[in-house]
PQR file of N, CA, C, O and H, with PARSE charges and radii, in Angstrom:
ATOM      1  N   MET A   1      95.615  90.990 115.306 -0.4000 1.5000
ATOM      2  CA  MET A   1      94.460  90.274 115.818 -0.0000 2.0000
ATOM      3  C   MET A   1      94.030  89.225 114.795  0.5500 1.7000
ATOM      4  O   MET A   1      93.990  89.482 113.592 -0.5500 1.4000
ATOM      5  N   GLY A   2      93.717  88.064 115.294 -0.4000 1.5000
ATOM      6  CA  GLY A   2      93.317  86.975 114.424 -0.0000 2.0000
ATOM      7  C   GLY A   2      91.809  86.891 114.270  0.5500 1.7000
ATOM      8  O   GLY A   2      91.052  87.752 114.718 -0.5500 1.4000
ATOM      9  H   GLY A   2      93.750  87.855 116.272  0.4000 1.0000
ATOM     10  N   ARG A   3      91.427  85.848 113.636 -0.4000 1.5000
ATOM     11  CA  ARG A   3      89.992  85.603 113.444 -0.0000 2.0000
ATOM     12  C   ARG A   3      89.360  85.103 114.739  0.5500 1.7000
ATOM     13  O   ARG A   3      90.036  84.597 115.634 -0.5500 1.4000
ATOM     14  H   ARG A   3      92.042  85.149 113.272  0.4000 1.0000
ATOM     15  N   LEU A   4      88.043  85.263 114.805 -0.4000 1.5000
ATOM     16  CA  LEU A   4      87.305  84.771 115.975 -0.0000 2.0000
ATOM     17  C   LEU A   4      86.980  83.293 115.770  0.5500 1.7000
ATOM     18  O   LEU A   4      86.457  82.901 114.726 -0.5500 1.4000
ATOM     19  H   LEU A   4      87.493  85.674 114.077  0.4000 1.0000
ATOM     20  N   GLY A   5      87.291  82.494 116.757 -0.4000 1.5000
ATOM     21  CA  GLY A   5      86.959  81.080 116.718 -0.0000 2.0000
ATOM     22  C   GLY A   5      85.615  80.828 117.371  0.5500 1.7000
ATOM     23  O   GLY A   5      84.944  81.752 117.831 -0.5500 1.4000
ATOM     24  H   GLY A   5      87.716  82.812 117.605  0.4000 1.0000
ATOM     25  N   VAL A   6      85.241  79.578 117.402 -0.4000 1.5000
ATOM     26  CA  VAL A   6      83.961  79.186 117.983 -0.0000 2.0000
ATOM     27  C   VAL A   6      83.929  79.527 119.474  0.5500 1.7000
ATOM     28  O   VAL A   6      82.920  80.010 119.987 -0.5500 1.4000
ATOM     29  H   VAL A   6      85.786  78.827 117.029  0.4000 1.0000
ATOM     30  N   THR A   7      85.024  79.274 120.151 -0.4000 1.5000
ATOM     31  CA  THR A   7      85.078  79.543 121.587 -0.0000 2.0000
ATOM     32  C   THR A   7      84.890  81.026 121.881  0.5500 1.7000
ATOM     33  O   THR A   7      84.144  81.391 122.790 -0.5500 1.4000
ATOM     34  H   THR A   7      85.844  78.881 119.734  0.4000 1.0000
ATOM     35  N   GLU A   8      85.558  81.877 121.120 -0.4000 1.5000
ATOM     36  CA  GLU A   8      85.446  83.318 121.340 -0.0000 2.0000
ATOM     37  C   GLU A   8      84.029  83.821 121.070  0.5500 1.7000
ATOM     38  O   GLU A   8      83.512  84.667 121.799 -0.5500 1.4000
ATOM     39  H   GLU A   8      86.164  81.582 120.381  0.4000 1.0000
ATOM     40  N   ILE A   9      83.413  83.295 120.024 -0.4000 1.5000
ATOM     41  CA  ILE A   9      82.038  83.701 119.699 -0.0000 2.0000
ATOM     42  C   ILE A   9      81.081  83.271 120.809  0.5500 1.7000
ATOM     43  O   ILE A   9      80.184  84.028 121.180 -0.5500 1.4000
ATOM     44  H   ILE A   9      83.834  82.607 119.432  0.4000 1.0000
ATOM     45  N   LEU A  10      81.265  82.068 121.338 -0.4000 1.5000
ATOM     46  CA  LEU A  10      80.411  81.601 122.434 -0.0000 2.0000
ATOM     47  C   LEU A  10      80.587  82.451 123.680  0.5500 1.7000
ATOM     48  O   LEU A  10      79.614  82.733 124.380 -0.5500 1.4000
ATOM     49  H   LEU A  10      81.993  81.453 121.036  0.4000 1.0000
ATOM     50  N   ILE A  11      81.810  82.862 123.964 -0.4000 1.5000
ATOM     51  CA  ILE A  11      82.055  83.719 125.122 -0.0000 2.0000
ATOM     52  C   ILE A  11      81.379  85.070 124.933  0.5500 1.7000
ATOM     53  O   ILE A  11      80.764  85.595 125.861 -0.5500 1.4000
ATOM     54  H   ILE A  11      82.601  82.633 123.395  0.4000 1.0000
ATOM     55  N   ILE A  12      81.492  85.631 123.740 -0.4000 1.5000
ATOM     56  CA  ILE A  12      80.847  86.919 123.450 -0.0000 2.0000
ATOM     57  C   ILE A  12      79.337  86.802 123.598  0.5500 1.7000
ATOM     58  O   ILE A  12      78.706  87.676 124.192 -0.5500 1.4000
ATOM     59  H   ILE A  12      81.991  85.205 122.986  0.4000 1.0000
ATOM     60  N   LEU A  13      78.751  85.737 123.069 -0.4000 1.5000
ATOM     61  CA  LEU A  13      77.306  85.535 123.186 -0.0000 2.0000
ATOM     62  C   LEU A  13      76.874  85.375 124.641  0.5500 1.7000
ATOM     63  O   LEU A  13      75.819  85.872 125.034 -0.5500 1.4000
ATOM     64  H   LEU A  13      79.264  85.027 122.586  0.4000 1.0000
ATOM     65  N   ALA A  14      77.686  84.685 125.440 -0.4000 1.5000
ATOM     66  CA  ALA A  14      77.358  84.516 126.857 -0.0000 2.0000
ATOM     67  C   ALA A  14      77.395  85.855 127.586  0.5500 1.7000
ATOM     68  O   ALA A  14      76.534  86.131 128.421 -0.5500 1.4000
ATOM     69  H   ALA A  14      78.543  84.282 125.120  0.4000 1.0000
ATOM     70  N   VAL A  15      78.379  86.681 127.277 -0.4000 1.5000
ATOM     71  CA  VAL A  15      78.474  88.002 127.910 -0.0000 2.0000
ATOM     72  C   VAL A  15      77.275  88.861 127.517  0.5500 1.7000
ATOM     73  O   VAL A  15      76.691  89.538 128.363 -0.5500 1.4000
ATOM     74  H   VAL A  15      79.079  86.457 126.598  0.4000 1.0000
ATOM     75  N   VAL A  16      76.906  88.836 126.240 -0.4000 1.5000
ATOM     76  CA  VAL A  16      75.743  89.601 125.789 -0.0000 2.0000
ATOM     77  C   VAL A  16      74.484  89.124 126.498  0.5500 1.7000
ATOM     78  O   VAL A  16      73.658  89.936 126.915 -0.5500 1.4000
ATOM     79  H   VAL A  16      77.380  88.286 125.552  0.4000 1.0000
ATOM     80  N   LEU A  17      74.336  87.827 126.634 -0.4000 1.5000
ATOM     81  CA  LEU A  17      73.171  87.264 127.329 -0.0000 2.0000
ATOM     82  C   LEU A  17      73.139  87.709 128.785  0.5500 1.7000
ATOM     83  O   LEU A  17      72.076  88.028 129.318 -0.5500 1.4000
ATOM     84  H   LEU A  17      75.007  87.167 126.295  0.4000 1.0000
ATOM     85  N   LEU A  18      74.292  87.729 129.422 -0.4000 1.5000
ATOM     86  CA  LEU A  18      74.342  88.169 130.819 -0.0000 2.0000
ATOM     87  C   LEU A  18      74.046  89.657 130.959  0.5500 1.7000
ATOM     88  O   LEU A  18      73.390  90.074 131.914 -0.5500 1.4000
ATOM     89  H   LEU A  18      75.156  87.470 128.989  0.4000 1.0000
ATOM     90  N   LEU A  19      74.528  90.459 130.011 -0.4000 1.5000
ATOM     91  CA  LEU A  19      74.327  91.910 130.097 -0.0000 2.0000
ATOM     92  C   LEU A  19      72.882  92.320 129.824  0.5500 1.7000
ATOM     93  O   LEU A  19      72.324  93.156 130.535 -0.5500 1.4000
ATOM     94  H   LEU A  19      75.060  90.120 129.235  0.4000 1.0000
ATOM     95  N   PHE A  20      72.286  91.737 128.805 -0.4000 1.5000
ATOM     96  CA  PHE A  20      70.967  92.195 128.372 -0.0000 2.0000
ATOM     97  C   PHE A  20      69.828  91.303 128.830  0.5500 1.7000
ATOM     98  O   PHE A  20      68.684  91.755 128.868 -0.5500 1.4000
ATOM     99  H   PHE A  20      72.739  91.058 128.227  0.4000 1.0000
ATOM    100  N   GLY A  21      70.093  90.079 129.171 -0.4000 1.5000
ATOM    101  CA  GLY A  21      69.029  89.173 129.595 -0.0000 2.0000
ATOM    102  C   GLY A  21      68.318  88.538 128.410  0.5500 1.7000
ATOM    103  O   GLY A  21      68.360  89.055 127.293 -0.5500 1.4000
ATOM    104  H   GLY A  21      71.022  89.712 129.140  0.4000 1.0000
ATOM    105  N   GLY A  22      67.676  87.431 128.664 -0.4000 1.5000
ATOM    106  CA  GLY A  22      67.023  86.670 127.598 -0.0000 2.0000
ATOM    107  C   GLY A  22      65.835  87.365 126.964  0.5500 1.7000
ATOM    108  O   GLY A  22      65.547  87.141 125.788 -0.5500 1.4000
ATOM    109  H   GLY A  22      67.641  87.012 129.571  0.4000 1.0000
ATOM    110  N   LYS A  23      65.138  88.204 127.720 -0.4000 1.5000
ATOM    111  CA  LYS A  23      63.946  88.855 127.179 -0.0000 2.0000
ATOM    112  C   LYS A  23      64.288  90.054 126.301  0.5500 1.7000
ATOM    113  O   LYS A  23      63.514  90.418 125.415 -0.5500 1.4000
ATOM    114  H   LYS A  23      65.373  88.386 128.675  0.4000 1.0000
ATOM    115  N   LYS A  24      65.423  90.657 126.541 -0.4000 1.5000
ATOM    116  CA  LYS A  24      65.787  91.874 125.820 -0.0000 2.0000
ATOM    117  C   LYS A  24      66.448  91.577 124.468  0.5500 1.7000
ATOM    118  O   LYS A  24      66.392  92.409 123.563 -0.5500 1.4000
ATOM    119  H   LYS A  24      66.052  90.361 127.261  0.4000 1.0000
ATOM    120  N   ILE A  25      67.066  90.413 124.323 -0.4000 1.5000
ATOM    121  CA  ILE A  25      67.811  90.099 123.102 -0.0000 2.0000
ATOM    122  C   ILE A  25      66.918  90.060 121.856  0.5500 1.7000
ATOM    123  O   ILE A  25      67.315  90.634 120.842 -0.5500 1.4000
ATOM    124  H   ILE A  25      67.112  89.737 125.059  0.4000 1.0000
ATOM    125  N   PRO A  26      65.741  89.425 121.862 -0.5600 1.5000
ATOM    126  CA  PRO A  26      64.906  89.459 120.656  0.2800 2.0000
ATOM    127  C   PRO A  26      64.534  90.886 120.238  0.5500 1.7000
ATOM    128  O   PRO A  26      64.464  91.199 119.049 -0.5500 1.4000
ATOM    129  N   GLU A  27      64.300  91.730 121.219 -0.4000 1.5000
ATOM    130  CA  GLU A  27      63.976  93.134 120.929 -0.0000 2.0000
ATOM    131  C   GLU A  27      65.173  93.841 120.283  0.5500 1.7000
ATOM    132  O   GLU A  27      65.006  94.619 119.344 -0.5500 1.4000
ATOM    133  H   GLU A  27      64.356  91.476 122.184  0.4000 1.0000
ATOM    134  N   LEU A  28      66.364  93.571 120.783 -0.4000 1.5000
ATOM    135  CA  LEU A  28      67.567  94.161 120.206 -0.0000 2.0000
ATOM    136  C   LEU A  28      67.794  93.681 118.773  0.5500 1.7000
ATOM    137  O   LEU A  28      68.160  94.470 117.902 -0.5500 1.4000
ATOM    138  H   LEU A  28      66.500  92.939 121.546  0.4000 1.0000
ATOM    139  N   MET A  29      67.577  92.391 118.532 -0.4000 1.5000
ATOM    140  CA  MET A  29      67.776  91.828 117.192 -0.0000 2.0000
ATOM    141  C   MET A  29      66.738  92.384 116.214  0.5500 1.7000
ATOM    142  O   MET A  29      67.040  92.615 115.043 -0.5500 1.4000
ATOM    143  H   MET A  29      67.279  91.751 119.240  0.4000 1.0000
ATOM    144  N   LYS A  30      65.530  92.594 116.699 -0.4000 1.5000
ATOM    145  CA  LYS A  30      64.484  93.173 115.852 -0.0000 2.0000
ATOM    146  C   LYS A  30      64.875  94.593 115.442  0.5500 1.7000
ATOM    147  O   LYS A  30      64.715  94.972 114.282 -0.5500 1.4000
ATOM    148  H   LYS A  30      65.284  92.407 117.650  0.4000 1.0000
ATOM    149  N   GLY A  31      65.382  95.367 116.384 -0.4000 1.5000
ATOM    150  CA  GLY A  31      65.839  96.722 116.087 -0.0000 2.0000
ATOM    151  C   GLY A  31      67.007  96.721 115.122  0.5500 1.7000
ATOM    152  O   GLY A  31      67.070  97.548 114.213 -0.5500 1.4000
ATOM    153  H   GLY A  31      65.512  95.059 117.326  0.4000 1.0000
ATOM    154  N   LEU A  32      67.936  95.793 115.318 -0.4000 1.5000
ATOM    155  CA  LEU A  32      69.083  95.686 114.413 -0.0000 2.0000
ATOM    156  C   LEU A  32      68.625  95.311 113.007  0.5500 1.7000
ATOM    157  O   LEU A  32      69.103  95.878 112.024 -0.5500 1.4000
ATOM    158  H   LEU A  32      67.885  95.121 116.057  0.4000 1.0000
ATOM    159  N   GLY A  33      67.712  94.370 112.914 -0.4000 1.5000
ATOM    160  CA  GLY A  33      67.195  93.955 111.603 -0.0000 2.0000
ATOM    161  C   GLY A  33      66.478  95.072 110.886  0.5500 1.7000
ATOM    162  O   GLY A  33      66.661  95.244 109.681 -0.5500 1.4000
ATOM    163  H   GLY A  33      67.324  93.910 113.712  0.4000 1.0000
ATOM    164  N   SER A  34      65.669  95.832 111.588 -0.4000 1.5000
ATOM    165  CA  SER A  34      64.958  96.939 110.943 -0.0000 2.0000
ATOM    166  C   SER A  34      65.932  98.047 110.542  0.5500 1.7000
ATOM    167  O   SER A  34      65.723  98.719 109.531 -0.5500 1.4000
ATOM    168  H   SER A  34      65.520  95.692 112.567  0.4000 1.0000
ATOM    169  N   GLY A  35      66.988  98.241 111.323 -0.4000 1.5000
ATOM    170  CA  GLY A  35      68.000  99.231 110.950 -0.0000 2.0000
ATOM    171  C   GLY A  35      68.731  98.837 109.684  0.5500 1.7000
ATOM    172  O   GLY A  35      68.983  99.680 108.822 -0.5500 1.4000
ATOM    173  H   GLY A  35      67.158  97.695 112.143  0.4000 1.0000
ATOM    174  N   ILE A  36      69.075  97.563 109.563 -0.4000 1.5000
ATOM    175  CA  ILE A  36      69.744  97.076 108.354 -0.0000 2.0000
ATOM    176  C   ILE A  36      68.813  97.186 107.157  0.5500 1.7000
ATOM    177  O   ILE A  36      69.243  97.545 106.061 -0.5500 1.4000
ATOM    178  H   ILE A  36      68.870  96.879 110.263  0.4000 1.0000
ATOM    179  N   LYS A  37      67.543  96.877 107.364 -0.4000 1.5000
ATOM    180  CA  LYS A  37      66.565  96.960 106.279 -0.0000 2.0000
ATOM    181  C   LYS A  37      66.422  98.405 105.789  0.5500 1.7000
ATOM    182  O   LYS A  37      66.367  98.646 104.583 -0.5500 1.4000
ATOM    183  H   LYS A  37      67.194  96.585 108.255  0.4000 1.0000
ATOM    184  N   GLU A  38      66.363  99.357 106.709 -0.4000 1.5000
ATOM    185  CA  GLU A  38      66.271 100.765 106.333 -0.0000 2.0000
ATOM    186  C   GLU A  38      67.521 101.219 105.596  0.5500 1.7000
ATOM    187  O   GLU A  38      67.432 101.986 104.637 -0.5500 1.4000
ATOM    188  H   GLU A  38      66.408  99.161 107.688  0.4000 1.0000
ATOM    189  N   PHE A  39      68.683 100.753 106.034 -0.4000 1.5000
ATOM    190  CA  PHE A  39      69.936 101.109 105.369 -0.0000 2.0000
ATOM    191  C   PHE A  39      69.951 100.590 103.937  0.5500 1.7000
ATOM    192  O   PHE A  39      70.351 101.311 103.023 -0.5500 1.4000
ATOM    193  H   PHE A  39      68.756 100.130 106.813  0.4000 1.0000
ATOM    194  N   LYS A  40      69.517  99.345 103.732 -0.4000 1.5000
ATOM    195  CA  LYS A  40      69.477  98.777 102.386 -0.0000 2.0000
ATOM    196  C   LYS A  40      68.506  99.551 101.494  0.5500 1.7000
ATOM    197  O   LYS A  40      68.811  99.820 100.332 -0.5500 1.4000
ATOM    198  H   LYS A  40      69.192  98.760 104.474  0.4000 1.0000
ATOM    199  N   ASN A  41      67.342  99.908 102.033 -0.4000 1.5000
ATOM    200  CA  ASN A  41      66.368 100.668 101.256 -0.0000 2.0000
ATOM    201  C   ASN A  41      66.914 102.043 100.885  0.5500 1.7000
ATOM    202  O   ASN A  41      66.698 102.513  99.768 -0.5500 1.4000
ATOM    203  H   ASN A  41      67.095  99.689 102.977  0.4000 1.0000
ATOM    204  N   ALA A  42      67.610 102.685 101.798 -0.4000 1.5000
ATOM    205  CA  ALA A  42      68.188 104.003 101.513 -0.0000 2.0000
ATOM    206  C   ALA A  42      69.270 103.893 100.447  0.5500 1.7000
ATOM    207  O   ALA A  42      69.359 104.746  99.563 -0.5500 1.4000
ATOM    208  H   ALA A  42      67.786 102.304 102.705  0.4000 1.0000
ATOM    209  N   ALA A  43      70.090 102.852 100.522 -0.4000 1.5000
ATOM    210  CA  ALA A  43      71.137 102.653  99.520 -0.0000 2.0000
ATOM    211  C   ALA A  43      70.519 102.355  98.160  0.5500 1.7000
ATOM    212  O   ALA A  43      71.015 102.813  97.131 -0.5500 1.4000
ATOM    213  H   ALA A  43      70.017 102.159 101.240  0.4000 1.0000
ATOM    214  N   LYS A  44      69.446 101.595  98.162 -0.4000 1.5000
ATOM    215  CA  LYS A  44      68.754 101.252  96.918 -0.0000 2.0000
ATOM    216  C   LYS A  44      68.137 102.509  96.291  0.5500 1.7000
ATOM    217  O   LYS A  44      68.233 102.711  95.080 -0.5500 1.4000
ATOM    218  H   LYS A  44      69.042 101.224  98.998  0.4000 1.0000
ATOM    219  N   ASP A  45      67.507 103.346  97.113 -0.4000 1.5000
ATOM    220  CA  ASP A  45      66.915 104.587  96.623 -0.0000 2.0000
ATOM    221  C   ASP A  45      67.972 105.524  96.077  0.5500 1.7000
ATOM    222  O   ASP A  45      67.740 106.219  95.088 -0.5500 1.4000
ATOM    223  H   ASP A  45      67.430 103.182  98.096  0.4000 1.0000
ATOM    224  N   ASP A  46      69.128 105.547  96.713 -0.4000 1.5000
ATOM    225  CA  ASP A  46      70.222 106.403  96.266 -0.0000 2.0000
ATOM    226  C   ASP A  46      70.726 105.959  94.897  0.5500 1.7000
ATOM    227  O   ASP A  46      71.033 106.799  94.052 -0.5500 1.4000
ATOM    228  H   ASP A  46      69.317 104.983  97.517  0.4000 1.0000
ATOM    229  N   LYS A  47      70.815 104.649  94.667 -0.4000 1.5000
ATOM    230  CA  LYS A  47      71.270 104.134  93.372 -0.0000 2.0000
ATOM    231  C   LYS A  47      70.272 104.476  92.279  0.5500 1.7000
ATOM    232  O   LYS A  47      70.670 104.852  91.176 -0.5500 1.4000
ATOM    233  H   LYS A  47      70.565 103.966  95.354  0.4000 1.0000
ATOM    234  N   THR A  48      68.969 104.351  92.566 -0.4000 1.5000
ATOM    235  CA  THR A  48      67.975 104.663  91.547 -0.0000 2.0000
ATOM    236  C   THR A  48      67.963 106.157  91.245  0.5500 1.7000
ATOM    237  O   THR A  48      67.730 106.550  90.103 -0.5500 1.4000
ATOM    238  H   THR A  48      68.645 104.046  93.462  0.4000 1.0000
ATOM    239  N   ALA A  49      68.209 106.991  92.247 -0.4000 1.5000
ATOM    240  CA  ALA A  49      68.274 108.430  92.026 -0.0000 2.0000
ATOM    241  C   ALA A  49      69.480 108.776  91.162  0.5500 1.7000
ATOM    242  O   ALA A  49      69.395 109.661  90.311 -0.5500 1.4000
ATOM    243  H   ALA A  49      68.399 106.671  93.175  0.4000 1.0000
ATOM    244  N   ASP A  50      70.597 108.093  91.371 -0.4000 1.5000
ATOM    245  CA  ASP A  50      71.784 108.328  90.551 -0.0000 2.0000
ATOM    246  C   ASP A  50      71.541 107.917  89.108  0.5500 1.7000
ATOM    247  O   ASP A  50      71.983 108.609  88.191 -0.5500 1.4000
ATOM    248  H   ASP A  50      70.665 107.374  92.062  0.4000 1.0000
ATOM    249  N   LYS A  51      70.846 106.804  88.887 -0.4000 1.5000
ATOM    250  CA  LYS A  51      70.549 106.355  87.525 -0.0000 2.0000
ATOM    251  C   LYS A  51      69.650 107.351  86.814  0.5500 1.7000
ATOM    252  O   LYS A  51      69.875 107.672  85.648 -0.5500 1.4000
ATOM    253  H   LYS A  51      70.487 106.241  89.632  0.4000 1.0000
ATOM    254  N   LYS A  52      68.625 107.846  87.515 -0.4000 1.5000
ATOM    255  CA  LYS A  52      67.718 108.818  86.908 -0.0000 2.0000
ATOM    256  C   LYS A  52      68.451 110.106  86.564  0.5500 1.7000
ATOM    257  O   LYS A  52      68.182 110.724  85.534 -0.5500 1.4000
ATOM    258  H   LYS A  52      68.441 107.586  88.463  0.4000 1.0000
ATOM    259  N   GLU A  53      69.375 110.509  87.423 -0.4000 1.5000
ATOM    260  CA  GLU A  53      70.140 111.723  87.188 -0.0000 2.0000
ATOM    261  C   GLU A  53      71.047 111.566  85.980  0.5500 1.7000
ATOM    262  O   GLU A  53      71.214 112.509  85.207 -0.5500 1.4000
ATOM    263  H   GLU A  53      69.593 110.008  88.260  0.4000 1.0000
ATOM    264  N   GLU A  54      71.631 110.394  85.805 -0.4000 1.5000
ATOM    265  CA  GLU A  54      72.508 110.136  84.660 -0.0000 2.0000
ATOM    266  C   GLU A  54      71.706 110.085  83.373  0.5500 1.7000
ATOM    267  O   GLU A  54      72.195 110.504  82.324 -0.5500 1.4000
ATOM    268  H   GLU A  54      71.495 109.627  86.433  0.4000 1.0000
ATOM    269  N   GLU A  55      70.475 109.575  83.436 -0.4000 1.5000
ATOM    270  CA  GLU A  55      69.647 109.482  82.241 -0.0000 2.0000
ATOM    271  C   GLU A  55      69.204 110.844  81.740  0.5500 1.7000
ATOM    272  O   GLU A  55      69.015 111.031  80.538 -0.5500 1.4000
ATOM    273  H   GLU A  55      70.078 109.235  84.288  0.4000 1.0000
ATOM    274  N   THR A  56      69.039 111.793  82.641 -0.4000 1.5000
ATOM    275  CA  THR A  56      68.585 113.118  82.234 -0.0000 2.0000
ATOM    276  C   THR A  56      69.702 113.952  81.641  0.5500 1.7000
ATOM    277  O   THR A  56      69.430 114.977  81.016 -0.5500 1.4000
ATOM    278  H   THR A  56      69.193 111.642  83.617  0.4000 1.0000
ATOM    279  N   LYS A  57      70.947 113.547  81.816 -0.4000 1.5000
ATOM    280  CA  LYS A  57      72.079 114.303  81.273 -0.0000 2.0000
ATOM    281  C   LYS A  57      72.307 114.005  79.841  0.5500 1.7000
ATOM    282  O   LYS A  57      73.224 114.559  79.233 -0.5500 1.4000
ATOM    283  H   LYS A  57      71.167 112.714  82.324  0.4000 1.0000
TER
END
């Protein structure tokens, strides 16, 4: 499988728009953004916990 070109991305976006509708997409993107933000915060907390654990040894 090759890389996605501009045409393929536009087709995918059109299909998503048809499936979910224009009003639902901002809500989906908001949920995706908050999920990514939570994942980053969890990864950040995990790194700080590892550093603290190494310092106590």
